[in-house]
C-alpha positions in Angstrom: 0.0 0.0 0.0 1.2 3.5 -0.8 2.1 5.7 2.2 -0.4 8.4 1.2 -3.2 5.8 1.0 -2.1 4.4 4.4 -2.3 7.9 6.0 -5.5 8.7 4.3 -7.0 5.5 5.8 -5.9 6.7 9.2 -7.8 10.0 8.6 -4.7 12.3 8.5 -6.5 14.5 6.0 -7.0 14.7 2.3 -4.5 13.3 -0.2 -3.3 16.9 -0.9 -2.8 17.6 2.9 -1.0 14.3 3.3 1.3 15.1 0.4 2.2 18.3 2.1 3.0 16.5 5.3 5.3 14.2 3.4 6.9 17.1 1.6 7.7 18.7 4.9 9.6 15.5 5.9 7.3 14.9 8.9 6.6 11.2 8.1 8.9 8.4 9.0 8.8 4.7 8.1 10.9 2.5 10.3 12.8 5.6 11.4 13.6 6.7 7.9 12.2 10.0 6.4 9.6 9.4 3.7 10.6 11.4 0.6 7.9 10.2 -1.9 4.2 9.8 -1.4 4.2 6.7 -3.6 6.5 4.9 -1.2 5.1 1.5 -0.3 4.4 0.3 3.3 3.3 -3.0 4.7 1.5 -4.1 7.8 4.9 -4.8 9.4 6.2 -1.3 8.9 6.2 1.3 11.7 4.9 4.6 10.6 5.2 7.8 12.5 4.0 11.4 11.9 5.6 14.2 13.9 7.2 11.6 16.2 3.9 9.8 17.0 3.4 6.2 16.0 0.4 5.8 13.7 -1.9 2.8 14.4 -3.1 0.9 11.4 -6.7 0.8 10.5 -7.8 -2.9 10.3 -11.5 -2.6 9.4 -13.0 -0.8 6.4 -16.5 0.1 5.5 -17.8 1.3 2.1 -21.2 2.1 0.5 -21.5 1.4 -3.3 -24.2 2.4 -5.7 -24.1 -0.9 -7.5 -24.6 -0.6 -11.3 -26.4 -3.1 -13.4 -24.3 -5.7 -15.3 -21.9 -6.6 -12.5 -22.2 -9.5 -10.0 -22.2 -9.2 -6.3 -19.1 -11.3 -5.6 -15.5 -10.9 -4.5 -14.1 -12.4 -7.7 -15.2 -14.3 -10.8 -13.3 -15.9 -13.7 -15.7 -14.7 -16.4 -17.8 -11.8 -15.1 -17.1 -8.4 -13.7 -17.7 -8.1 -10.0 -18.4 -5.2 -7.7 -14.9 -5.5 -6.3 -13.5 -4.8 -9.8 -15.0 -1.3 -9.5 -12.7 -0.4 -6.6 -9.7 1.9 -7.2 -6.4 0.2 -6.9 -5.5 2.1 -3.8 -8.7 0.9 -2.1 -8.5 -2.8 -3.0 -7.9 -5.3 -0.3 -8.2 -9.1 -0.5 -10.3 -9.3 2.6 -13.1 -7.0 1.5 -16.5 -8.5 0.5 -20.0 -7.4 -0.2 -22.7 -7.7 2.5 -25.5 -9.8 1.1 -26.3 -10.0 -2.5 -27.9 -7.9 -5.3 -28.7 -9.7 -8.5 -26.7 -8.8 -11.6 -29.5 -6.7 -13.0 -30.4 -5.1 -9.6 -28.8 -1.7 -8.8 -28.4 0.4 -5.6 -27.1 0.4 -2.1 -24.5 -2.2 -1.3 -22.3 -2.3 1.8 -18.7 -3.6 1.3 -16.5 -4.3 4.3 -14.1 -6.7 5.9 -16.0 -6.7 9.2 -17.4 -10.2 9.3 -19.3 -9.8 12.6 -21.1 -6.7 11.4 -21.9 -8.3 8.0 -23.4 -11.3 9.7 -25.6 -9.1 11.8 -26.8 -7.1 8.9 -27.9 -10.1 6.9 -29.3 -12.0 9.8 -33.1 -12.4 9.7 -33.2 -11.6 13.5 -31.8 -8.1 12.8 -34.8 -7.0 10.7 -32.6 -4.6 8.7 -34.7 -2.2 6.6 -34.3 -2.2 2.8 -36.0 0.4 0.6 -36.5 -0.6 -3.0 -38.0 1.1 -6.0 -39.2 -1.4 -8.5 -40.9 -1.2 -11.9 -43.3 -4.2 -12.6 -45.5 -5.2 -15.5 -49.2 -4.5 -15.4 -51.3 -2.3 -13.2 -51.0 -3.1 -9.5 -53.9 -2.2 -7.4 -53.9 -0.7 -3.9 -55.6 -3.8 -2.7 -52.8 -6.0 -4.0 -50.2 -3.8 -2.3 -52.2 -4.1 0.9 -52.1 -7.9 0.6 -48.3 -7.7 0.5 -48.3 -5.7 3.7 -50.7 -8.2 5.3 -48.4 -11.0 4.3 -48.5 -13.6 1.5 -47.2 -17.2 1.2 -44.9 -17.9 -1.8 -44.9 -21.1 -3.8 -42.2 -22.7 -1.7 -44.1 -22.0 1.5 -42.1 -18.9 2.6 -44.3 -16.3 4.3 -43.3 -12.8 3.4 -44.4 -9.3 4.4 -43.8 -5.8 3.1 -43.3 -3.2 5.8 -44.8 -0.5 3.5 -45.6 0.0 -0.1 -46.4 3.1 -2.3 -47.2 3.5 -5.9 -44.9 6.1 -7.5 -46.2 6.0 -11.1 -48.6 3.8 -13.1 -50.1 3.2 -16.5 -51.9 0.3 -18.1 -48.7 -1.5 -18.9 -46.5 -1.0 -15.8 -46.3 0.2 -12.3 -43.4 1.8 -10.3 -43.6 1.1 -6.6 -41.5 1.8 -3.5 -41.4 -1.1 -1.1 -39.7 -1.5 2.3 -38.7 -5.0 3.5 -37.2 -6.2 6.7 -36.9 -9.8 5.6 -34.1 -11.0 3.3 -35.5 -14.0 1.4 -33.9 -15.0 -1.9 -35.3 -12.9 -4.8 -38.0 -11.7 -2.4 -39.2 -8.6 -4.3 -39.3 -10.5 -7.6 -41.1 -13.5 -6.0 -43.6 -11.3 -4.2 -44.8 -9.6 -7.4 -44.6 -12.9 -9.2 -47.2 -14.1 -6.7 -49.4 -11.2 -7.9 -49.0 -12.4 -11.5 -46.6 -9.7 -12.6 -42.9 -9.6 -13.4 -40.2 -7.2 -12.1 -38.7 -5.2 -15.0 -36.3 -3.0 -13.0 -35.2 -3.1 -9.4 -33.2 -0.5 -7.5 -32.3 -0.6 -3.8 -32.4 3.0 -2.7 -31.4 2.4 0.9 -30.0 -0.3 3.1 -29.9 -0.3 6.9 -30.4 3.5 6.9 -27.7 4.2 4.3 -28.8 5.9 1.1 -26.9 6.2 -2.2 -27.8 9.9 -2.6 -24.9 11.6 -4.3 -23.3 8.4 -5.7 -23.5 7.7 -9.4 -23.9 4.2 -10.6 -20.6 2.3 -9.9 -19.3 4.9 -7.4 -18.6 4.2 -3.8 -17.5 6.1 -0.6 -16.2 5.3 2.8 -18.8 5.3 5.6 -18.6 8.0 8.2 -17.9 7.3 11.8 -21.5 8.2 12.6 -22.8 5.7 10.0 -20.6 2.9 11.3 -21.8 3.6 14.8 -25.4 3.5 13.5 -24.8 0.1 11.9 -23.4 -1.3 15.0 -26.2 -0.2 17.3 
């Protein structure tokens, strides 16, 4: 990892600020002055700024606005994955996506190396909220949406419930709906509307566990703030 990336992960400032610190010869690696911001460091190196040892960040948290056409996986021999969208400086072998969005599904996706948090977020016991906007075939009635909120049984016997539903737009051929779920059944949104005799044309997860993709273009990602990480852990 480059020294400027390392110090950025430790929240020493922006890349420009870190470059200035390095230029001022205030950074040491193993007792030696760092002269180039591209210098590499490893987990075994001792880094100091202004004489103070810098602790290494070990857990990382990102939110991505997953685009269509990439799979939710750490690696794949034939298809592009969400991890392939990470900049070289941010890539780590221990990062992984939390849960799964289908290849054609877009929206909020948490990526981390915190296994304990990831397990809690996908556990059915946690009832993590997920807000979707979906476009489906046909004209969905208010009564049908109410049936989703009351709870329906899918073909395999799974009982599923929508926390809330709202029609965004509608014509004779298709309906756009916002739906909030707290369960995490496989292909749940698609199967729920399939039970109503319709097919999901487009699916976008607008929010996950209180995190929204506002401000992120498709394929972009950002680090979570300390406040967001605290919220996820509460």
